[in-house]
N, C-alpha and C positions, 0 to 999 in steps of 0.2 A: 813191740811197742804199738803196732797197728791194732792188735786185738785187745791190748790193754786199754787203749783209747776208746775202742768200741764198748768194752765192758763198762768203763767208767761212764760213758755217755748214756748207756741203757740204765744204769743205776741212778744217775742224775734225773733221767726222765721219770723214773719211778718215784724219786723224791719230790720232784716238781709237781707230779700228779697228786701225791699225798698233800703237798703244800696247799693245794686248792681247798682243802678242808678247812683251812684257816679263815676262809671267807664265809663260813657257815653262819655266824652270828650277824654279819653284815647283809647276807642275802636274805635273812628272815625278815628284814624290813622291807623288802621289795614287794610291792603289790602286783599280782598277776591276774589277768582276766580268766574267766572260766574257760575250759577246753571247749572248743567249738568244732571238733571233728578232725579227720585224718589230714586235711589241708591246712590245719591251723598249727602254727608253732607256739607252744605254750609259754616258753621261757623268754619273753620279751617285755620290756618296760611298757607301761600304759601311757607314758607321757614323753615320748622321745622329743628331744630338742637338738638344736644345732650342735652343742658341744658333745652330747652323747653319740650323735651320728657321725660328727666329724672325727671323734677319737676312734670309733669302730673302722670307718672307711679309711681314714688316714693311716691307721695302724696296718690295715690290710694292704693298701696300695704300697706303702713303704716296704713292708715285709715282701711283697710280690716282686717288686723291683729289685730288692736285694738278692733274692734267690735266683731270679732270672739273670742278674749280673754275674753271679757266681758261675752259673752253668755256661754263660757266653764266654767268659774269661777262660774257663777250664777247656772248653772245646777249641778256642783259638790258640791255646798254649799247651796242647796235649803233649807235645814233644818234651816239655819240662816236667810232665807228670808220668813219663813212661815207666818209672819204677813203682809198680803197683803194691809193693810189699811194705811200704812205708807211708807215714803221714806226711802231707805236703802243707805248706802254709795256707793254701786255699782251703784245705779241709778244716784247719783250726778256725779259720775266719768264718766258714759256714756253720760250724758247730757253735762258735761263740755268738754268731747272729741269732741262731735258734734259741739260745738261752736268753739273749737279750729281748727278743721278741715274745718269748714266753713270759718274761717278767713284765713286759709292757702290757700284755693282754691281761695279766693278773691285776695290775694297777687299774687298768681301764675298766674291768669288771667291778672292782671294789668301789670305784668312785662314780661310775656312770652306767653300769650294767646295761650294756647295749651291744647289739651285734648286727651283722648283715642281714639277719633274719627279718629285720623291720621292713626291708625293702624288696626282698626277692622271695620266690617260692620256697617252701620247706623241701619240695621235691628236687630242687636244684642241687642242693648239697648231696643228697642221696645219689642222684644220677651222676654227678661228677666222680664220686668214688666207684660206682658200678663200672663206669666206662674205664676208669683206671685199671681195674681188675681184668677187664676185657682185653685191653691193650697188653697186659702182662701175659695173658694167654696166647696172644699173637707173637710176642717177642720170644717166648719160651718154646713155641711149637716146634721149630726145627730141631731143637735139643731133645725134647721129651714127647713130642707128638701131641695130638689133640684128643685122640680116642684110643685109649689103651695102648699108647706108645706109637701109634701110627698116625698118619694124615698130616705130618708136620712139614713135609717137603714143599707143599703148596705155598708156605709162607716164607720160604728162603728169599725169594725175590724182593719182598717188602720189609724184610728184617733190617737191613741197613738204614732204610729211611726211618724206621721206628726207633732204632738204636740212637740215631742222630737227634731226633726231635722229641722223644718221649719225655725227656726231663722237663721240658717246658710245660707240657700238658700236666704231667704228674705233679710238679710244684704248684701249678695253679689249683688243681683239684684239692691238694692237701692244705695249702695256705687259705684258700677260700673257705674250705670246711672249718678250719681252725678259728677263723674270725667270724664265721656264721653264728657260732654259739657263744653266749657269755660263759664264763668259767663256773658253771653250776656244780653242786656237790652231790647230785644223784649218782647212783652206781653206773647208770648208763652213760652219763656225761663224763665221769671219771675214767671209765674204760675207754670211751671215745677219744678223750684228751691224751691218754697214755698211748693209744694206738696211733694218734696223729704225731705225737712226739717221735715215736719210733719211725714213722715214715719220713719225718724231717731229717732224723739222724741218718737214714738210708741216703737221702740226698747229700748230707754232709760228708759222706765217704765216697764221693764221686771219684772215679779213676783210681780206686783201690781194690784190693781183693775182697774186702768186706762187701763192697757194693754188689759183687757178683757171686758171693757165696751162696750156693744153692739151698743150704739148710736155713740160712738167715732169710733169704727172699721168699722161701716157701713159708716160713713162720709169719712173715708179713701178709702173705696171701690168706693163710688159714685163720688168722686172728679175726678176720671179718665174720667168721662163723660164730665165734664166742660173743663178738659184739652184737650181732643180730639177735642171737638167742637171749642174751642178758637184757637187752632193750625191750624185746617182745614180752619176756616174763615179768619185768618190772611194770610194764604198761598194762599188764593183765590180759594180754592178747592170746587167744587160744591157738593161734596158728604158729606158735614158736617152732613146731616140728618142720615147718616149711623151711626156716632158716637152717636148722640143724642138719636135716637130711638132704636139703638141696645142696648146701655147700659141701657136705660129706660126699655126696654123689660126685661132685666135681673133683674132689680129692681122689676118689677111687678110679674115676674114668680118665682123669688127666694128670693131676699134680703129682701123685706118688710115683709116676713112671719117670721122673727126672731125678731120682734119688740113688739109683743103682741098687735097688732092693732085689733080693732074690725072688724067683717065681713063687716059692713056698710063702714067703712073707706077704707078697701081694695077694695071694689067694686067702691067706689068714685074714688080712685086713678087710678083704671083700666079704668073707664069711661073717666077720664081726658086724660089718655094716648091715648085712642082710638080716642077721639075728636081731640087732637093735630095731630095725625097721619093722620086723614082724612083731616084736614085743610091744612096741608103741602103738602100732595100728591095729593090733588084735583088740586093744582097749578103746583106741580112739575111733575106730570104724574105718573099714576099708574104702568106704565111699569118699573119704577124704584123701586117699593116697595120691590123687592127681597133684596135690600141692607140693609133693616131693619134686616133681618134674618142672615146676614153674621157674625157678632160678636157673637151672642148667639150660632149659630151652631159650630163655631170654638171653643168657650170656653167649651161648653158642651161636644163636641167630645174629646177635650183634657182632661176633667175631667175623662171620662171613660177610655181613653187610659192610662193615668197616673195611675189611680187606678189599672187597670189591670196589669200594669207593676210592681207596688209595691207589689201586691198580688202575682204575679209570682215569684218575687225576694225572698219574705218571704217564699214561699213554697219551692223553691230551696235551700234556706239557712237551712230550717229545715230538708230537705232531707239530705243535706250534713253533718249535725250534727249527724244524726242517723246512718250514714254509718261508 
């Protein structure tokens, strides 16, 4: 029953994403300003008003409080959710809420075409998801390591803290991103909304085996690679290899080591990565090879900075309690 519910949820997410295409004729009537550069979010109405902003922010706040309430209740009643092999009522409520808020956002886009992007930086949505992926690296480090299967023991001490509180941050990042964008029909938006639906489904399966299934969680991690490449290509950006090889490098260095793969399989995957890298940059130019390191360097640096801040905070908290 558990995995049937998960399969149904994923199929419904795909159908919901396809349903966004029904807005195509309505969206053609929306007038957008010319693109003004990297810091400009293109898909926002030119005449925001009280109701357009109220529906966007109201939908976001209601959605956010709903999912935080789900997490809080589940954590306080974890003894009732001890059987992780089945669906619980709270899981059905969470998934039903995801469907309801998805429909709400669809209606909000159809009538008022507005999002949080009117009031906040375009980089805030991107940064929230990047930090989410960084926290995942930290949570998974004790199990799969950080560099080629090693280096994970350093994160054992902070893992309980992250396990307990990561849901609040993850749900904020996902729900915030969900309401940041109107439901546009570009391929980049469609892929992004499908990805967001999957992340919300992950939250809906809290305290079940689906929530910790390593193949499922890895899929959620790796999908950011495809999203980044698709968005870059559609925008005509020449640095799409930065997303492709940057995230692939993280897969080779860290993520594949938590799957129980044989050494031969790992070496074959690493060889394929190197072959693809040589193939692309032989044509692109080796002077651009530094872009491959940008995403891994930023993510791994953030891992250590965030881990250090958490350890420092815990140390200061213990010191304050003893005084």
